C-alpha positions as CSV (number, residue, x, y, z in Angstrom):
1,M,120.4,161.7,194.6
2,S,120.4,165.0,192.7
3,E,122.0,168.1,194.0
4,K,118.6,169.8,194.0
5,V,117.2,167.2,196.3
6,I,120.2,167.4,198.6
7,K,119.9,171.2,198.9
8,N,116.2,170.8,199.7
9,W,116.9,168.3,202.5
10,I,119.6,170.7,203.9
11,A,117.2,173.6,203.8
12,L,114.5,171.6,205.6
13,A,117.0,170.5,208.3
14,E,118.1,174.1,208.8
15,Y,114.4,175.1,209.1
16,D,113.8,172.4,211.7
17,F,116.8,173.5,213.7
18,E,115.7,177.2,213.7
19,T,112.3,176.0,214.9
20,A,114.0,174.0,217.7
21,K,115.8,177.2,218.8
22,A,112.6,179.2,218.8
23,M,110.8,176.5,220.8
24,M,113.7,176.4,223.3
25,K,113.3,180.2,223.9
26,S,109.5,179.8,224.4
27,G,109.7,176.7,226.6
28,G,108.3,174.1,224.2
29,Y,110.9,171.5,225.3
30,L,109.1,168.5,223.9
31,Y,108.9,170.0,220.5
32,V,112.6,171.0,220.8
33,A,113.5,167.3,221.1
34,F,111.2,166.4,218.2
35,T,112.6,169.0,215.8
36,C,116.2,168.2,216.8
37,Q,115.5,164.6,216.0
38,Q,114.1,165.6,212.6
39,T,117.2,167.8,211.9
40,I,119.5,164.9,212.7
41,R,117.6,162.5,210.4
42,K,117.9,164.9,207.5
43,K,121.6,165.7,207.9
């Protein structure tokens, strides 16, 4: 896998995690679980 692809996956994982944190603050707990799962899959 190229370094560019790896950096893209990491950026997407970080975005998912930031989304999870925002959803946690707003009470969207089901989506928190989903975005955390997506983060883990990408890391």
